[in-house]
C-alpha positions as CSV (number, residue, x, y, z in Angstrom):
1,F,-120.5,-41.8,79.6
2,G,-119.3,-42.3,83.4
3,Y,-119.9,-46.2,83.2
4,S,-117.2,-46.1,80.0
5,S,-115.0,-44.2,81.7
6,S,-115.3,-46.7,84.7
7,Y,-114.9,-49.4,82.8
8,K,-111.7,-48.6,80.7
9,T,-110.4,-48.1,83.9
10,Q,-110.5,-51.0,85.0
11,E,-109.2,-52.6,81.5
12,R,-106.1,-50.7,82.1
13,N,-105.3,-51.4,85.0
14,R,-105.6,-55.1,84.5
15,T,-103.4,-55.0,81.4
16,L,-100.6,-53.2,83.8
17,S,-100.9,-55.7,86.4
18,T,-100.6,-58.7,83.6
19,L,-97.6,-57.0,82.4
20,A,-95.9,-56.7,85.9
21,K,-96.6,-60.3,86.6
22,S,-95.2,-61.8,83.7
23,N,-91.6,-59.3,84.1
24,S,-91.2,-60.3,87.9
25,N,-91.3,-63.9,86.3
26,A,-88.9,-63.2,83.7
27,P,-84.8,-63.9,84.5
28,A,-83.1,-60.6,84.5
29,Q,-80.2,-60.6,81.7
30,I,-76.9,-61.0,83.3
31,F,-73.9,-58.3,81.8
32,I,-70.7,-59.4,82.2
33,L,-69.1,-56.4,80.2
34,E,-69.5,-52.8,81.2
35,P,-73.3,-51.6,80.7
36,R,-72.7,-49.1,77.7
37,K,-70.2,-51.5,76.0
38,S,-71.9,-54.3,76.1
39,Q,-75.4,-52.1,74.7
40,N,-73.0,-50.7,71.6
41,T,-71.5,-54.5,71.5
42,A,-75.3,-55.2,70.7
43,I,-76.1,-53.0,68.2
44,V,-72.9,-54.2,66.1
45,L,-74.0,-57.5,66.7
46,R,-77.2,-56.5,65.0
47,S,-76.1,-54.6,61.8
48,L,-74.4,-57.7,60.9
49,A,-75.8,-59.7,57.9
50,I,-74.4,-63.1,59.2
51,S,-75.7,-65.2,61.9
52,R,-73.3,-66.6,64.7
53,K,-72.9,-70.1,63.5
54,G,-72.0,-68.3,60.1
55,I,-69.1,-66.0,62.0
56,L,-67.9,-69.1,63.7
57,D,-67.6,-71.5,60.5
58,A,-65.7,-68.8,59.5
59,V,-63.6,-68.5,62.3
60,L,-62.5,-71.8,62.1
61,D,-61.9,-71.6,58.0
62,G,-60.0,-68.4,58.1
63,Q,-62.1,-67.2,55.5
64,G,-65.7,-66.4,54.0
65,L,-66.0,-62.5,56.0
66,S,-66.0,-59.2,54.4
67,V,-63.6,-56.4,55.1
68,E,-66.5,-54.5,56.9
69,T,-67.6,-57.3,58.9
70,L,-64.4,-58.1,59.9
71,E,-63.8,-54.5,60.6
72,R,-67.0,-54.5,62.7
73,L,-66.4,-57.8,65.1
74,T,-62.7,-56.2,65.5
75,K,-63.7,-53.3,66.7
76,I,-65.5,-55.0,69.7
77,A,-63.4,-57.4,71.0
78,P,-63.1,-57.6,74.6
79,T,-60.2,-56.8,76.6
80,Q,-57.6,-59.5,77.9
81,E,-60.1,-59.5,81.5
82,E,-63.5,-59.4,80.0
83,E,-62.3,-62.6,77.7
84,A,-61.2,-64.3,81.1
85,K,-64.3,-63.4,83.1
86,I,-66.9,-64.7,79.7
87,I,-65.0,-68.0,79.5
88,Q,-65.1,-68.7,83.0
89,F,-68.9,-67.6,83.6
90,S,-70.8,-70.9,85.0
91,G,-74.7,-69.6,85.3
92,N,-76.8,-70.3,82.5
93,P,-76.0,-68.8,79.4
94,D,-79.4,-68.4,78.2
95,Q,-79.9,-65.6,81.0
96,L,-76.7,-63.8,79.3
97,A,-77.2,-60.2,77.9
98,D,-76.9,-60.0,74.0
99,A,-73.5,-59.2,73.7
100,E,-72.6,-61.4,76.2
101,S,-74.2,-63.9,74.6
102,F,-72.5,-63.9,71.7
103,L,-69.1,-63.9,73.5
104,Y,-69.3,-66.5,75.2
105,F,-70.7,-68.6,72.6
106,I,-67.7,-68.0,69.8
107,L,-65.3,-67.7,73.1
108,K,-65.9,-71.0,74.1
109,A,-65.9,-72.9,71.2
110,V,-62.5,-71.0,69.8
111,P,-60.9,-68.8,72.5
112,T,-58.4,-67.1,70.3
113,A,-61.2,-66.2,68.0
114,F,-61.0,-62.4,68.0
115,N,-57.0,-62.7,67.2
116,R,-58.0,-64.8,64.1
117,L,-60.3,-62.0,63.0
118,K,-57.4,-59.6,63.2
119,A,-55.5,-62.0,61.2
120,M,-58.3,-62.7,59.1
121,L,-58.5,-58.5,58.4
122,F,-54.6,-58.0,58.4
123,R,-54.7,-60.3,55.3
124,S,-57.8,-58.7,53.4
125,S,-56.3,-55.3,54.2
126,Y,-51.9,-56.6,53.4
127,N,-52.2,-56.0,49.4
128,C,-53.5,-52.6,49.5
129,E,-50.9,-51.8,51.8
130,V,-48.0,-53.5,50.6
131,L,-49.0,-51.5,47.0
132,Q,-49.5,-48.3,48.3
133,L,-45.9,-48.9,50.1
134,K,-44.8,-50.1,46.6
135,E,-45.9,-47.0,45.1
136,Q,-44.3,-44.7,47.7
137,L,-40.9,-46.5,47.2
138,Q,-41.3,-45.6,43.5
139,A,-42.4,-41.7,43.7
140,L,-39.1,-41.1,45.7
141,E,-36.8,-43.1,43.7
142,M,-38.1,-41.3,40.6
143,G,-38.3,-37.9,42.3
144,C,-34.9,-38.3,43.1
145,K,-34.5,-38.9,39.5
146,E,-36.1,-36.4,38.3
147,L,-34.5,-33.8,40.4
148,R,-31.2,-35.0,39.2
149,T,-32.0,-35.1,35.2
150,S,-35.1,-32.5,34.8
151,G,-33.6,-29.9,32.4
152,L,-36.1,-27.1,33.3
153,F,-35.6,-27.7,36.5
154,L,-31.5,-27.4,36.5
155,K,-31.9,-24.6,33.6
156,L,-34.1,-22.4,36.4
157,L,-31.5,-23.2,38.8
158,E,-28.7,-21.7,37.0
159,A,-30.4,-18.6,36.0
160,I,-31.2,-17.6,39.9
161,L,-27.7,-18.9,40.5
162,K,-26.5,-16.4,37.5
163,A,-29.0,-13.4,38.8
164,G,-28.1,-13.8,42.3
165,N,-24.2,-13.5,41.0
166,R,-25.1,-10.3,39.5
167,M,-27.1,-8.8,41.9
168,N,-24.6,-9.5,44.6
169,A,-21.7,-8.4,42.3
170,G,-19.0,-6.5,44.4
171,T,-19.5,-8.6,47.3
172,S,-18.8,-11.6,49.0
173,R,-21.8,-13.6,47.8
174,G,-20.6,-12.3,43.9
175,N,-19.0,-15.1,43.1
176,A,-21.5,-18.3,44.7
177,Q,-20.9,-21.5,42.7
178,G,-24.2,-22.9,44.5
179,F,-27.0,-22.2,46.6
180,N,-29.3,-24.5,49.0
181,L,-32.5,-25.1,47.5
182,S,-34.3,-23.8,50.8
183,S,-34.0,-20.8,49.6
184,L,-36.2,-21.0,46.6
185,R,-39.2,-20.4,48.6
186,K,-37.9,-17.0,49.2
187,L,-37.6,-15.8,45.7
188,S,-40.9,-14.2,45.2
189,D,-40.1,-12.4,48.4
190,V,-37.2,-10.5,47.1
191,K,-38.5,-7.4,45.0
192,S,-36.9,-4.6,43.0
193,T,-36.3,-1.3,43.7
194,D,-39.4,0.1,42.3
195,G,-41.3,-2.8,43.9
196,K,-43.0,-3.8,40.8
197,T,-41.9,-7.7,40.5
198,S,-40.3,-10.3,42.7
199,L,-37.1,-11.9,41.8
200,L,-39.5,-14.9,40.8
201,H,-41.1,-13.0,38.3
202,F,-37.6,-11.9,36.8
203,I,-36.3,-15.1,36.3
204,V,-39.3,-16.7,34.9
205,E,-39.6,-14.0,32.5
206,Q,-36.1,-14.8,31.5
207,V,-36.1,-18.3,31.7
208,V,-39.5,-18.2,29.2
209,Q,-37.9,-15.8,26.4
210,S,-34.6,-17.5,26.8
211,E,-36.8,-21.3,25.6
212,G,-38.9,-19.3,23.3
213,K,-36.0,-18.0,21.6
214,R,-34.9,-21.4,21.3
215,Q,-37.8,-23.4,20.2
216,A,-38.6,-20.0,17.7
217,I,-35.3,-21.0,15.7
218,Y,-35.6,-24.6,16.3
219,Q,-39.1,-24.3,14.4
220,K,-38.0,-22.3,11.8
221,H,-34.7,-24.1,11.0
222,K,-36.9,-27.2,10.6
223,L,-39.4,-25.4,8.6
224,H,-36.5,-24.0,6.0
225,I,-35.0,-27.1,5.6
226,S,-38.5,-29.1,4.9
227,N,-39.5,-26.2,2.3
228,G,-35.3,-25.5,1.2
229,E,-36.5,-21.5,1.9
230,T,-34.6,-18.9,3.6
231,S,-36.4,-16.4,5.3
232,N,-35.9,-12.4,4.4
233,V,-37.5,-10.4,6.9
234,N,-36.6,-7.2,4.9
235,N,-39.9,-8.5,2.4
236,R,-42.2,-7.4,5.1
237,P,-44.3,-4.4,5.1
238,Y,-43.7,-3.8,8.8
239,S,-40.9,-1.6,10.7
240,Y,-38.0,-3.2,12.2
241,S,-39.5,-2.5,15.7
242,L,-43.0,-3.9,15.4
243,I,-41.0,-7.4,13.8
244,Q,-39.2,-7.6,17.0
245,Q,-41.9,-6.6,19.1
246,E,-43.8,-10.3,17.2
247,A,-40.9,-11.8,17.5
248,D,-40.6,-11.1,21.7
249,K,-44.4,-11.8,22.0
250,E,-43.9,-15.1,20.4
251,H,-40.9,-16.3,22.2
252,V,-42.8,-15.2,25.0
253,L,-46.0,-17.9,24.6
254,L,-43.1,-20.4,23.0
255,G,-41.6,-20.0,26.2
256,L,-44.3,-20.4,28.0
257,Q,-45.2,-23.6,26.5
258,V,-42.0,-25.1,27.4
259,L,-41.5,-24.0,31.0
260,G,-45.5,-25.0,31.4
261,G,-43.9,-28.5,31.4
262,L,-42.3,-28.2,34.4
263,S,-44.7,-29.7,36.9
264,E,-44.6,-32.5,34.5
265,E,-40.9,-33.2,34.6
266,L,-41.1,-33.3,38.4
267,S,-44.4,-35.1,38.7
268,E,-43.1,-37.7,40.9
269,A,-41.3,-35.3,42.8
270,K,-44.3,-33.7,43.8
271,K,-46.1,-37.1,44.3
272,A,-42.9,-37.8,47.1
273,A,-43.8,-33.9,48.8
274,S,-46.8,-35.8,50.1
275,L,-45.8,-38.5,51.7
276,E,-45.1,-38.5,55.5
277,Y,-42.2,-39.6,56.7
278,H,-42.8,-41.2,59.8
279,N,-45.6,-43.3,58.6
280,F,-43.4,-44.3,55.4
281,I,-40.4,-45.1,57.6
282,T,-42.7,-47.0,60.2
283,M,-45.2,-48.5,57.1
284,C,-42.7,-51.8,56.4
285,S,-41.9,-52.8,60.2
286,T,-45.9,-52.2,61.2
287,L,-46.5,-54.9,58.3
288,N,-43.7,-57.5,59.4
289,A,-45.0,-57.0,63.4
290,H,-48.7,-57.7,61.9
291,V,-46.6,-60.8,60.2
292,S,-44.9,-61.7,63.5
293,E,-48.4,-61.7,65.4
294,I,-49.9,-63.9,63.0
295,R,-47.1,-66.6,63.3
296,Q,-48.0,-66.7,67.4
297,I,-51.0,-67.1,66.7
298,I,-50.9,-69.7,64.3
299,T,-48.8,-71.5,67.0
300,C,-51.6,-70.6,70.2
301,C,-53.7,-72.4,67.4
302,G,-51.5,-75.6,66.6
303,N,-53.9,-77.8,69.4
304,I,-56.9,-76.8,67.3
305,R,-57.4,-78.8,63.9
306,S,-60.9,-78.4,63.2
307,G,-61.2,-75.4,60.1
308,G,-58.7,-74.9,57.7
309,F,-57.4,-71.1,59.6
310,I,-54.1,-72.4,60.2
311,N,-53.6,-73.6,56.3
312,E,-55.2,-70.2,55.1
313,M,-52.7,-68.3,57.6
314,K,-49.5,-70.8,56.6
315,G,-50.0,-70.2,52.7
316,F,-50.4,-66.0,53.1
317,L,-47.7,-65.7,55.5
318,E,-45.1,-67.7,52.8
319,E,-46.0,-65.1,50.7
320,C,-46.1,-62.4,52.0
321,E,-42.5,-62.6,54.3
322,G,-40.9,-63.3,50.8
323,E,-42.1,-60.1,49.5
324,L,-41.4,-58.1,53.0
325,D,-37.9,-58.7,52.7
326,V,-37.4,-57.3,49.2
327,V,-39.9,-54.5,49.9
328,K,-37.3,-53.8,52.9
329,E,-33.7,-53.9,50.9
330,E,-35.7,-51.4,48.5
331,Q,-36.2,-49.1,51.4
332,T,-33.2,-49.1,52.4
333,R,-31.7,-48.4,49.0
334,I,-34.0,-45.9,48.4
335,M,-33.7,-44.1,51.5
336,E,-30.3,-44.1,50.6
337,L,-30.6,-42.5,47.4
338,V,-32.8,-39.5,49.0
339,K,-29.9,-39.2,51.6
340,K,-27.2,-38.8,48.5
341,T,-30.2,-36.2,46.9
342,N,-30.8,-33.9,50.0
343,E,-27.3,-33.8,50.5
344,Y,-26.4,-32.9,46.8
345,Y,-29.1,-29.9,47.0
346,L,-29.3,-29.2,50.7
347,A,-25.3,-29.2,51.5
348,G,-24.7,-26.9,54.5
349,A,-28.0,-27.5,56.3
350,S,-28.0,-28.1,59.7
351,K,-28.9,-31.5,61.2
352,D,-32.4,-30.1,62.3
353,N,-33.0,-29.8,58.2
354,M,-32.4,-33.4,57.6
355,V,-34.5,-34.7,60.1
356,N,-37.4,-35.1,57.9
357,P,-35.5,-36.3,54.3
358,F,-38.9,-35.5,52.2
359,Q,-38.6,-31.7,52.8
360,L,-36.3,-31.7,49.9
361,F,-39.5,-32.6,48.0
362,V,-41.6,-30.2,49.5
363,I,-39.4,-27.1,48.4
364,V,-39.6,-28.3,45.7
365,K,-43.6,-28.7,44.9
366,S,-43.7,-25.1,46.6
367,F,-41.1,-23.6,44.0
368,V,-42.8,-25.4,41.1
369,D,-46.2,-24.1,42.1
370,M,-44.5,-21.1,42.7
371,V,-43.4,-21.4,39.1
372,D,-46.8,-22.0,37.8
373,K,-48.0,-19.7,38.9
374,A,-45.7,-17.1,37.5
375,C,-46.7,-18.4,34.3
376,I,-49.8,-17.9,34.3
377,E,-49.9,-14.5,35.7
378,L,-46.9,-14.0,32.8
379,K,-49.4,-15.0,30.3
380,K,-52.3,-13.0,31.3
381,K,-49.8,-10.0,31.1
382,V,-48.7,-10.9,27.6
383,E,-52.8,-10.9,26.3
384,K,-53.4,-7.5,28.1
385,K,-50.2,-6.0,26.2
386,N,-51.2,-7.3,22.8
387,I,-51.1,-4.3,20.1
388,V,-53.9,-2.3,20.4
389,G,-53.7,0.7,18.5
390,G,-50.3,0.4,17.2
391,E,-49.3,0.0,21.1
392,A,-46.4,-3.1,21.3
393,V,-46.5,-5.6,23.4
394,S,-43.9,-4.6,26.4
395,T,-41.2,-7.0,27.4
396,T,-38.7,-7.2,30.6
397,P,-35.6,-5.9,29.5
398,P,-32.5,-8.0,30.4
399,L,-31.0,-7.7,33.7
400,S,-28.3,-5.4,32.8
401,P,-26.4,-2.8,35.6
402,S,-26.5,0.3,33.1
403,K,-30.7,-0.7,32.3
404,R,-31.8,-1.6,35.8
405,T,-31.3,-0.6,38.7
406,P,-29.1,-4.0,40.2
407,L,-31.3,-6.1,43.0
408,R,-29.9,-7.2,46.3
409,F,-30.5,-11.2,46.9
410,P,-29.0,-12.7,50.2
411,N,-28.9,-16.3,51.2
412,F,-26.7,-17.1,48.3
413,D,-23.8,-17.9,50.4
414,L,-24.7,-21.8,51.3
415,Y,-23.6,-24.2,48.2
416,F,-25.5,-27.4,46.9
417,L,-22.5,-28.6,44.8
418,S,-19.2,-26.6,43.4
419,N,-19.6,-27.7,39.9
420,V,-23.2,-27.1,39.3
421,S,-23.0,-24.6,36.5
422,E,-20.5,-27.0,34.9
423,S,-23.9,-29.9,35.4
424,T,-25.8,-27.3,33.5
425,S,-23.9,-25.2,31.8
426,S,-25.1,-26.7,29.0
427,S,-28.8,-25.2,29.0
428,Q,-27.9,-21.7,28.7
429,S,-25.3,-19.2,27.5
430,E,-24.2,-16.5,29.9
431,D,-25.6,-13.8,27.2
432,D,-28.9,-15.6,27.4
433,F,-29.5,-13.6,30.4
């Protein structure tokens, strides 16, 4: 055992000595980049499924690289100072580290290589970005149209206005002709004197009952016309109170179906609520800035005739510049429409509240979500109070000073238009509330 141990030790020492000699003879790698950046760049390059020559050919032709490859290559782009050091390197290129060797190879052949890669990446993502911008413009335009034409939305606004005027009867706020839509978020906070219901729930119940009555009358009228029959409730084997209770329940269920369509009627307005104003307003100018950069790159590449990069980019610019001009005009037109819609609904709001014109859509989305939630709660309430053991469905009585303690609803002193009641007068009569 002693001999074997000594032999193994000698063999190990000879191996280490050989490795040390080979390492001392091997030339040391030359780093130009900061060591950590050089290492990270080398890792990215090893992850690419394409050779150096393949990358160079794509840079010269202006095509042939996937979006993922373009993104990785643009992320390892050297700074101007680093580019200058690499291009000016006069030593043996074979001694360069992996990252520096690649950069030397690509930049010596095409000094504008990484600018070209950025241009190619922009072109590959352009269609998606401009499509997104067009969809946002459409959402804003349709959202404004919905806010001005949605029958259900206008009915709710009129109901809120009427309720507010009744609650504030006898005060300076009891004859308002409009209100600022920013007050919609406060409806759920205004509670009845007994604390059992909010003004939002009360309004929703009133509109649901009103719309349910209209829907029931329409359905019966349509049925009678088709059957040539007339109704005769006196022949029904129920008391008048039970018939009325069944009718009330039917009206609520029908009205819930109608009001349930509010989200659909304001679907584009809800989409507009998700837009970030600053990103939207700068998107078009950002795209145009990238186009200008590509034009400068083409100018810089004017003396390099090999490859088809210039022709590829010129063709792309001809297509996108005209499109961006149209998009810019559309953006100006639609932002003017947004401004008018804000002035219609948020008249009297401070200039600070107008910094973000899209805030109107956020307010409307919050209100619609509140209404949807109130409808769900009302439906559960009706289902729980179904006729069981002869007990009748309980419904909320109409707002009347003689039957209900008047509620106070502040913040109705900010008007959005003096003719709001006129514009929605066809939705409900005064007796419906």
